[in-house]
C-alpha positions as CSV (number, residue, x, y, z in Angstrom):
1,M,13.1,-3.0,24.4
2,R,9.8,-4.6,23.2
3,T,8.0,-1.3,23.4
4,F,10.8,0.4,21.4
5,I,10.4,-2.2,18.7
6,F,6.7,-1.8,18.7
7,I,6.9,2.0,18.3
8,A,9.6,1.7,15.6
9,L,7.4,-0.7,13.6
10,L,4.5,1.7,14.0
11,I,6.6,4.5,12.6
12,L,8.0,2.3,9.8
13,A,4.5,1.4,8.4
14,P,3.4,4.9,7.4
15,M,6.9,5.5,6.0
16,M,6.7,2.5,3.8
17,A,3.2,3.5,2.7
18,A,4.4,6.9,1.8
19,L,7.2,5.4,-0.3
20,Y,4.6,3.2,-2.0
21,G,2.4,6.3,-2.6
22,F,5.2,8.2,-4.2
23,I,6.2,5.4,-6.5
24,H,2.6,4.6,-7.3
25,D,1.7,8.1,-8.3
26,Q,4.8,8.5,-10.4
27,I,3.7,5.4,-12.4
28,T,0.1,6.6,-12.7
29,Y,1.2,10.1,-13.7
30,S,2.9,8.4,-16.7
31,I,-0.4,6.7,-17.6
32,S,-2.6,9.8,-17.2
33,E,-1.2,13.2,-16.6
34,E,-4.8,14.5,-16.9
35,F,-5.8,12.6,-13.8
36,F,-3.4,14.8,-11.8
37,T,-3.5,18.0,-13.8
38,K,-7.3,18.2,-14.2
39,F,-8.4,16.3,-11.1
40,R,-5.9,15.7,-8.2
41,F,-4.0,19.0,-8.3
42,E,-7.2,20.9,-7.8
43,H,-7.6,19.2,-4.3
44,Y,-4.2,20.2,-3.0
45,D,-2.5,23.5,-2.5
46,F,1.0,22.9,-3.7
47,P,3.0,25.7,-5.3
48,Y,2.3,25.8,-9.0
49,A,6.1,26.4,-9.6
50,W,6.7,22.8,-8.5
51,H,7.3,20.3,-11.3
52,P,4.0,18.3,-11.9
53,R,5.8,15.0,-11.1
54,A,6.9,16.5,-7.7
55,R,3.3,17.5,-7.0
56,A,2.1,14.0,-8.0
57,G,4.7,12.4,-5.8
58,M,3.6,14.6,-2.8
59,I,0.0,13.7,-3.4
60,G,1.0,10.0,-3.4
61,I,2.8,10.5,-0.1
62,L,-0.1,12.4,1.5
63,N,-2.7,9.9,0.3
64,A,-0.8,6.7,1.2
65,W,0.9,7.4,4.5
66,K,-2.4,7.4,6.4
67,T,-3.2,3.9,5.2
68,G,0.1,2.8,6.8
69,I,-1.2,3.6,10.2
70,P,-4.1,1.1,10.5
71,F,-2.1,-1.5,8.5
72,G,0.9,-1.0,10.8
73,I,-1.3,-1.2,13.9
74,I,-2.9,-4.4,12.8
75,L,0.3,-6.2,11.6
76,T,2.3,-5.0,14.6
77,A,-0.4,-6.0,17.1
78,V,-0.7,-9.4,15.6
79,G,3.1,-9.6,15.5
80,R,3.1,-9.4,19.3
81,I,2.3,-13.1,19.4
82,H,6.0,-13.7,18.9
83,T,7.5,-13.5,22.3
84,N,11.1,-13.1,21.0
85,N,11.9,-9.4,20.2
86,H,14.0,-10.3,17.2
87,K,11.2,-12.4,15.7
88,L,8.7,-9.6,16.4
89,L,10.9,-7.2,14.4
90,I,11.8,-9.5,11.6
91,Y,8.5,-11.2,11.1
92,T,6.5,-8.0,11.2
93,S,8.9,-6.5,8.7
94,Y,8.2,-9.4,6.4
95,T,4.4,-8.7,6.8
96,Y,5.0,-5.1,5.9
97,L,6.9,-6.1,2.8
98,L,4.2,-8.6,1.9
99,T,1.6,-5.9,2.1
100,F,3.7,-3.4,0.1
101,F,4.3,-5.9,-2.7
102,M,0.7,-7.1,-2.7
103,S,-0.5,-3.5,-3.3
104,F,2.0,-3.2,-6.2
105,A,1.0,-6.5,-7.6
106,F,-2.7,-5.6,-7.6
107,S,-1.9,-2.2,-9.1
108,I,0.0,-3.8,-11.9
109,L,-2.8,-6.3,-12.4
110,A,-5.2,-3.4,-12.8
111,E,-3.1,-2.1,-15.7
112,Y,-3.8,-5.3,-17.6
113,I,-7.5,-5.7,-16.8
114,P,-9.8,-4.1,-19.3
115,V,-11.6,-1.0,-18.0
116,S,-15.1,-2.1,-17.0
117,S,-18.3,-1.3,-18.9
118,D,-19.1,1.0,-16.0
119,A,-16.4,3.3,-17.4
120,V,-18.8,4.3,-20.1
121,R,-21.2,5.8,-17.5
122,F,-18.2,7.2,-15.7
123,K,-17.0,9.0,-18.8
124,Q,-20.2,11.0,-18.8
125,T,-19.4,12.4,-15.4
126,L,-15.9,13.5,-16.4
127,P,-15.1,17.1,-17.2
128,T,-15.5,17.8,-20.9
129,N,-11.8,18.8,-21.2
130,I,-10.5,15.3,-20.4
131,L,-8.7,14.2,-23.7
132,D,-8.1,10.6,-22.8
133,P,-10.9,9.3,-20.5
134,D,-9.7,5.7,-20.9
135,A,-6.3,6.5,-19.3
136,F,-8.1,8.6,-16.7
137,Q,-10.4,5.7,-15.8
138,R,-7.4,3.2,-15.9
139,V,-5.7,5.3,-13.2
140,V,-8.8,5.3,-11.1
141,Q,-8.9,1.5,-11.5
142,I,-5.2,1.2,-10.6
143,N,-5.8,3.2,-7.4
144,N,-8.7,1.1,-6.3
145,F,-6.9,-2.1,-7.0
146,G,-3.9,-0.9,-5.0
147,Y,-6.1,-0.4,-1.9
148,V,-7.6,-3.9,-2.4
149,G,-4.1,-5.3,-2.7
150,G,-3.1,-3.6,0.5
151,I,-6.1,-5.1,2.4
152,I,-5.3,-8.5,1.0
153,G,-1.7,-8.0,1.9
154,V,-2.6,-7.2,5.5
155,L,-4.8,-10.4,5.7
156,M,-2.0,-12.4,4.2
157,G,0.4,-10.8,6.7
158,I,-1.8,-11.9,9.6
159,G,-1.8,-15.4,8.2
160,L,2.0,-15.2,7.8
161,H,2.4,-14.2,11.5
162,I,0.2,-17.1,12.6
163,F,2.0,-19.6,10.3
164,L,5.5,-18.4,11.6
165,Y,4.3,-18.6,15.2
166,K,3.0,-22.1,14.8
167,R,6.2,-23.2,12.9
168,D,8.5,-21.8,15.5
169,K,6.4,-23.3,18.3
170,N,6.5,-26.7,16.6
171,K,10.3,-26.4,16.1
172,A,10.7,-25.6,19.8
173,L,8.5,-28.6,20.8
174,G,10.4,-30.8,18.4
175,T,13.8,-29.6,19.7
176,S,12.8,-30.0,23.4
177,A,11.3,-33.5,22.7
178,N,14.6,-34.6,21.1
179,A,16.7,-33.3,23.9
């Protein structure tokens, strides 16, 4: 049963990452269509007949699901400190959600942080046909912050696993000492 839970969690992580990528790229498409139409779409061979939002969503899925693999391996491996199968499943799911929401939180934060002065130099490397380089750079910043948020989420997830393990261990010691 434990192996089944472990494998199920390892499958769930890339699926959650793919969902994140789809939602994330729908939001960033709204900020800068040019980021996709003049940059990302060139790197993927999706049918041109597809609606641009569908192509942006697929790009989000393809870019994000792969990050779910190492995140899932790390969080599920650390989750094995919980000897109870139910706790392994529930607590690791909590850490997945924490990572998911930290990525979103950092992406949202990036929307409100002014684009750095390095963007001026970055604008010089953009194709000349970019009409809104500030929006383009903002999407780049949002993408980068999303990855940072994911890494911080994984680290917080490890900490959560350890916290829950110690809490449960102390509860068990307290219960057996009172018995």
